[in-house]
C-alpha positions as CSV (number, residue, x, y, z in Angstrom):
1,M,6.5,168.3,253.1
2,G,8.7,166.1,250.9
3,E,10.7,163.1,252.0
4,G,14.0,164.9,251.7
5,E,12.7,167.9,253.7
6,G,11.3,165.6,256.4
7,R,14.7,163.8,256.7
8,V,16.6,167.1,257.1
9,S,14.2,168.7,259.6
10,G,13.6,165.5,261.6
11,A,17.3,164.5,261.9
12,P,19.5,166.2,264.5
13,R,21.9,168.7,263.1
14,P,25.5,167.6,263.4
15,S,27.5,169.4,266.1
16,M,30.2,171.8,265.3
17,V,32.8,169.3,266.5
18,E,31.5,166.7,264.2
19,E,31.4,169.1,261.2
20,V,35.0,170.1,261.9
21,G,36.0,166.5,262.4
22,I,34.5,165.5,259.1
23,V,36.2,168.3,257.1
24,F,39.6,167.7,258.8
25,G,39.3,164.0,258.4
26,L,38.5,164.3,254.7
27,V,41.5,166.5,254.2
28,V,43.7,164.0,256.0
29,V,42.3,161.2,253.9
30,Q,43.3,163.0,250.7
31,L,46.8,163.7,252.1
32,V,47.2,159.9,252.9
33,F,46.0,159.0,249.4
34,A,48.4,161.5,247.8
35,S,51.4,160.3,249.9
36,Y,50.6,156.6,249.1
37,G,50.4,157.4,245.4
38,V,53.7,159.2,245.3
39,A,55.4,156.4,247.2
40,L,54.0,153.9,244.7
41,G,55.2,156.1,241.9
42,R,58.7,156.0,243.3
43,L,58.7,152.3,243.7
44,L,57.4,151.8,240.2
45,M,60.1,154.0,238.7
46,M,62.7,151.9,240.6
47,G,61.4,148.8,238.8
48,L,58.6,147.3,240.9
49,D,56.4,145.1,238.8
50,P,52.9,146.5,238.7
51,I,51.4,143.0,238.2
52,A,53.1,141.7,241.3
53,L,51.8,144.7,243.3
54,V,48.3,143.9,242.2
55,V,48.7,140.2,243.1
56,Y,50.0,140.8,246.6
57,G,47.7,143.8,247.2
58,C,44.6,141.6,246.4
59,L,46.0,138.9,248.7
60,A,46.5,141.4,251.5
61,T,42.9,142.7,251.0
62,V,41.5,139.2,251.3
63,V,43.4,138.4,254.4
64,F,42.4,141.7,256.1
65,L,38.8,141.8,255.1
66,S,37.7,138.2,255.2
67,P,37.4,138.0,259.0
68,L,35.4,141.2,259.1
69,A,33.1,140.0,256.3
70,I,32.5,136.7,258.2
71,A,31.9,138.5,261.5
72,F,29.6,141.2,260.4
73,E,27.9,140.1,257.1
74,R,27.5,136.4,257.3
75,E,23.8,136.7,257.9
76,R,23.3,138.8,254.7
77,W,24.8,136.1,252.4
78,P,22.3,134.4,250.1
79,R,21.7,130.7,250.7
80,R,22.7,129.9,247.1
81,L,24.6,131.8,244.5
82,R,23.0,132.0,241.1
83,P,25.4,131.5,238.1
84,M,24.6,135.1,237.0
85,L,25.7,136.5,240.3
86,V,28.9,134.5,240.2
87,M,29.5,135.9,236.7
88,Q,28.9,139.4,238.0
89,F,31.5,138.8,240.7
90,V,34.0,137.8,238.0
91,L,33.3,140.9,236.0
92,I,33.8,143.1,239.0
93,A,37.1,141.3,239.8
94,L,38.4,141.7,236.3
95,G,37.2,145.2,235.7
96,G,37.0,146.9,239.0
97,V,40.0,145.3,240.7
98,T,42.6,143.7,238.2
99,S,42.1,146.0,235.2
100,F,41.6,149.2,237.3
101,Q,44.6,148.6,239.6
102,L,47.0,147.4,236.9
103,L,46.1,150.2,234.4
104,S,46.3,152.7,237.2
105,L,49.8,151.6,238.2
106,V,51.0,151.6,234.6
107,G,49.5,155.1,234.3
108,I,51.3,156.3,237.4
109,K,54.6,154.8,236.2
110,K,54.3,156.5,232.8
111,T,52.8,159.9,233.8
112,S,52.9,161.1,237.4
113,P,51.0,160.5,240.7
114,A,49.4,164.0,240.3
115,I,47.8,163.1,236.9
116,A,46.8,159.7,238.2
117,S,45.1,161.2,241.3
118,A,43.2,163.6,239.1
119,M,41.8,161.0,236.7
120,P,39.3,159.4,239.1
121,N,37.4,162.8,239.1
122,L,36.1,161.6,235.7
123,A,34.2,158.8,237.3
124,P,31.0,160.7,238.1
125,G,30.6,161.7,234.5
126,F,31.3,158.2,233.2
127,I,28.9,156.7,235.7
128,F,26.2,159.2,234.6
129,I,26.7,158.1,230.9
130,I,26.8,154.4,231.7
131,A,23.8,154.5,234.1
132,G,21.9,156.5,231.5
133,C,22.6,153.9,228.8
134,L,21.4,151.2,231.1
135,G,18.2,153.1,232.1
136,L,19.4,153.6,235.7
137,E,19.8,157.3,235.3
138,K,17.5,159.8,233.5
139,I,19.1,161.8,230.7
140,N,16.7,164.6,229.9
141,M,18.1,166.8,227.1
142,K,15.2,169.2,227.6
143,C,16.2,169.8,231.2
144,K,19.0,172.2,232.0
145,Y,20.4,169.9,234.7
146,G,20.8,167.0,232.2
147,I,22.5,169.3,229.8
148,T,24.8,170.6,232.6
149,K,25.8,167.0,233.5
150,I,26.8,166.3,229.9
151,M,28.7,169.6,229.7
152,G,30.5,168.8,232.9
153,T,31.5,165.4,231.7
154,L,32.9,166.8,228.4
155,L,34.7,169.5,230.5
156,C,36.3,166.7,232.6
157,L,37.4,164.8,229.5
158,T,38.9,168.0,228.1
159,G,40.8,168.6,231.3
160,A,42.1,165.1,231.3
161,I,43.4,165.4,227.8
162,A,45.0,168.7,228.6
163,M,46.7,167.2,231.7
164,G,47.9,164.1,230.0
165,L,48.7,165.0,226.4
166,L,49.7,168.7,226.6
167,Q,51.9,168.5,229.7
168,G,55.4,170.0,229.3
169,H,58.6,168.0,229.2
170,S,59.3,166.0,232.3
171,P,62.8,165.8,233.7
172,L,62.3,162.1,234.6
173,P,63.5,159.5,232.1
174,P,61.1,156.9,230.8
175,P,61.2,153.5,232.4
176,S,63.0,152.0,229.5
177,S,66.1,154.2,230.3
178,F,66.7,152.8,233.8
179,P,69.7,150.6,234.5
180,G,69.1,147.0,233.4
181,S,66.7,148.0,230.6
182,P,67.5,147.7,226.9
183,P,68.9,150.9,225.2
184,L,66.6,153.3,223.5
185,S,68.3,152.7,220.1
186,S,67.2,155.3,217.6
187,I,64.3,156.6,219.6
188,S,65.3,159.8,221.3
189,L,64.8,160.2,225.1
190,Q,62.2,163.0,224.6
191,D,60.2,160.9,222.1
192,A,60.1,158.1,224.6
193,V,58.9,160.4,227.3
194,E,56.1,161.7,225.1
195,R,55.2,158.2,224.0
196,D,55.0,157.0,227.6
197,R,52.9,160.0,228.6
198,I,50.3,159.3,225.9
199,I,50.2,155.6,226.8
200,G,50.0,156.4,230.5
201,T,47.1,158.8,230.0
202,L,45.2,156.3,227.9
203,C,45.8,153.6,230.6
204,L,44.4,156.0,233.2
205,L,41.3,156.8,231.1
206,I,40.6,153.2,230.5
207,A,41.1,152.4,234.2
208,V,38.6,155.0,235.3
209,L,36.1,153.8,232.6
210,S,36.6,150.2,233.9
211,L,36.1,151.4,237.5
212,S,32.9,153.3,236.5
213,C,31.4,150.2,234.9
214,S,32.3,148.2,238.0
215,M,30.6,150.7,240.3
216,V,27.4,150.6,238.3
217,L,27.5,146.8,238.4
218,Q,28.1,146.8,242.1
219,A,25.2,149.1,242.7
220,M,23.0,146.6,240.9
221,I,24.5,143.6,242.8
222,M,24.0,145.2,246.2
223,K,20.3,144.9,245.8
224,E,20.7,141.1,245.8
225,F,23.9,140.8,247.8
226,P,23.8,143.6,250.4
227,A,27.2,142.8,251.9
228,P,29.9,145.3,250.7
229,L,32.8,143.8,252.7
230,S,32.0,140.3,251.4
231,L,31.7,141.7,247.9
232,C,35.1,143.3,248.1
233,T,36.6,140.2,249.6
234,I,35.2,137.9,247.0
235,S,36.1,140.2,244.1
236,S,39.7,140.6,245.5
237,F,40.1,136.8,245.8
238,I,39.0,136.2,242.3
239,A,41.3,139.0,241.1
240,F,44.2,137.5,243.0
241,I,43.7,134.1,241.3
242,F,43.4,135.6,237.8
243,T,46.3,138.0,238.2
244,A,48.6,135.5,239.8
245,A,47.8,133.0,237.0
246,F,48.5,135.6,234.4
247,K,51.8,136.6,235.9
248,L,52.9,132.9,236.2
249,A,52.0,132.4,232.5
250,V,53.9,135.5,231.4
251,D,56.9,135.6,233.7
252,G,57.0,132.1,235.1
253,D,57.2,133.3,238.7
254,L,55.6,135.7,241.2
255,G,58.7,137.9,241.6
256,I,58.3,141.6,242.4
257,G,60.9,142.8,239.9
258,L,62.8,145.0,242.4
259,P,66.0,143.3,243.6
260,T,66.6,146.0,246.2
261,M,63.3,145.3,247.9
262,S,62.7,142.0,249.8
263,F,59.5,140.0,249.5
264,G,58.8,140.7,253.2
265,S,59.2,144.4,252.7
266,L,56.7,144.3,249.8
267,I,54.2,142.4,252.0
268,L,54.7,144.9,254.8
269,F,54.3,147.8,252.5
270,G,51.2,146.3,250.8
271,S,49.6,145.4,254.1
272,L,50.2,148.8,255.7
273,G,48.9,150.4,252.5
274,G,45.9,148.2,252.5
275,I,45.1,148.8,256.2
276,V,45.6,152.6,256.0
277,N,43.7,152.9,252.7
278,G,41.0,150.7,254.2
279,M,40.7,153.0,257.2
280,C,40.6,156.0,254.9
281,I,37.9,154.5,252.7
282,G,35.9,153.6,255.9
283,F,36.1,157.2,257.1
284,Q,34.9,158.3,253.6
285,V,31.9,155.9,253.8
286,W,31.0,157.2,257.3
287,S,31.3,160.8,256.1
288,L,29.2,159.9,253.0
289,K,26.4,158.6,255.2
290,K,26.6,161.6,257.4
291,R,26.9,164.4,254.8
292,G,26.3,162.8,251.4
293,P,28.6,162.1,248.5
294,V,28.6,165.7,247.3
295,L,30.7,166.9,250.2
296,V,33.0,163.9,250.1
297,S,33.6,164.4,246.3
298,M,34.4,168.1,246.8
299,F,37.6,167.2,248.6
300,S,39.0,165.1,245.6
301,P,40.9,168.1,244.3
302,V,42.8,168.3,247.6
303,G,44.4,165.0,246.9
304,T,45.4,166.0,243.4
305,V,47.0,169.3,244.6
306,C,48.9,167.4,247.3
307,S,50.1,164.8,244.8
308,A,51.3,167.6,242.5
309,I,53.3,169.2,245.4
310,L,54.7,166.0,246.7
311,S,55.7,164.9,243.1
312,A,57.5,168.2,242.6
313,L,59.3,167.9,245.9
314,T,60.2,164.2,245.9
315,L,60.2,163.0,242.3
316,G,61.2,166.2,240.5
317,Q,58.0,166.4,238.4
318,P,57.1,170.1,238.2
319,M,53.6,171.1,237.2
320,T,53.2,172.9,233.9
321,I,50.6,175.5,232.7
322,S,48.7,172.9,230.7
323,S,48.5,170.6,233.8
324,I,47.2,173.4,235.9
325,V,44.6,174.4,233.3
326,G,43.7,170.7,232.9
327,M,43.1,170.4,236.6
328,I,40.9,173.5,236.7
329,L,38.8,172.2,233.8
330,M,38.5,168.8,235.3
331,F,37.5,170.1,238.7
332,G,35.1,172.6,237.1
333,G,33.4,169.7,235.2
334,L,33.3,167.6,238.4
335,Y,31.5,170.3,240.3
336,L,29.1,170.9,237.4
337,V,28.1,167.3,237.4
338,L,27.7,167.2,241.2
339,W,25.7,170.4,241.2
340,A,23.4,169.2,238.5
341,K,23.1,165.9,240.2
342,K,22.1,167.5,243.5
343,K,19.5,169.7,241.9
344,E,17.9,166.8,240.1
345,E,17.7,164.9,243.4
346,N,16.0,167.9,245.0
347,Y,13.4,167.9,242.3
348,G,12.9,164.2,242.4
349,F,14.5,163.2,239.1
350,A,16.7,160.4,240.4
351,I,15.5,156.9,240.0
352,D,16.3,153.4,241.4
353,G,18.4,155.0,244.2
354,V,21.3,155.4,241.8
355,G,21.1,159.1,241.9
356,D,20.3,159.6,245.6
357,S,22.9,161.6,247.3
358,E,22.1,159.9,250.6
359,K,22.6,156.4,249.0
360,P,26.1,155.7,247.9
361,L,26.5,154.0,244.6
362,L,29.5,152.1,246.0
363,T,30.1,151.5,249.7
C-alpha cells in the first residue's frame, strides 16, 4: 500500500457537517473577496491612489500579523539570517507584495473587478512553468499529464487575452475623464477606454506572473524559514518601506489622493479589509490542509462570477460574450492543470514537495 493510500485509509473521514462547512465557507470566502474587490474598484475610480493603498495596506498587515508571528513562531526563527535569505525576503517583498498589489490595483482601475478576480487563475499554470524551469517540477513531454498541464496553461492564457482584449465597450469612462483630470484632447473617449483596458490587462498578467515567481520562491524559503506568519510580516514591512519611499520620491507626500475620504477612514477600511481577508485566507489554509488545494482552487470561479454580477449591479460594467467565453476558457484550463497535477501526484511524479496536493506551495 502506497503512502498516499495509507494516509487516506488511516485518517478518519471528515464528518458530513465538516464537509458542508468547508464547502459553505469556501463559497463565503469567494463572496467576501468579490465584494472587497468591487469596493476597491469603486474607490479607485473615485480617485484613490493605488500606491497609497499599498503603503497603508502593508502597514496594517504588519501591525496585525507581527504580534501573532512573535507569539506563535518565535521558536522557529533561525539564530542568524544569511545575506542570501535577506535578499530573498527583499525579492518577495518587491515581487509578491509591492509589484503584485500595485499592478493588481492598477489593473482593477483600468479593467474591472471581474477581470481582476479571474486573472489569479493563471497562477497554477505559471507556477508549473517556473517550477519546471528551476527543476522543482517535472515536465515530461512524453507523459499525457505533462502535455495536459501545458495545454491547460495555454488555454488559461487564451482565456485571459479574450477577457481583457476582446471585451466589448464599457459604459464607464477612463480614469483620465474624471473631474479634476486633464482633458482627453484629441484622443476620443472610446480610444482611451480601449487603451486603458489593454494596459490594465497587461498589468494584471504581469501581477500574476510576479505573484507566481514569489510563490515558488516562498516554497523554497519555507524549508529554511518555516514561519509563514513571520515571512508575511517581514515581506510586508520591507514592502511598506520601499513603497512609502517611492511615493515620497514621486509625490512628495503620503496622501491618499481622494479628498472625500479621510485618512482615518482609509486606515479603517484597510484594517477591516486586512482582518477580513486574513480570516478568509486562514480559512482557506485550514481547508487546504483538510481537503487539499484541488478542492480549494475549484472554488476560484465562484469569486469571478460574483465579481461580474456585483460589477454589473453596482458599477455598471456588464459582461460581454467575449468575457464569458474567456472565463470558460480560463476555468477550463485551470481544471485541466489541476486534474493533471492530481494524476501526477497519484502516480508519484511530484518531486521536492512542490507538487504534493497535501503540501501547499504557499501557506
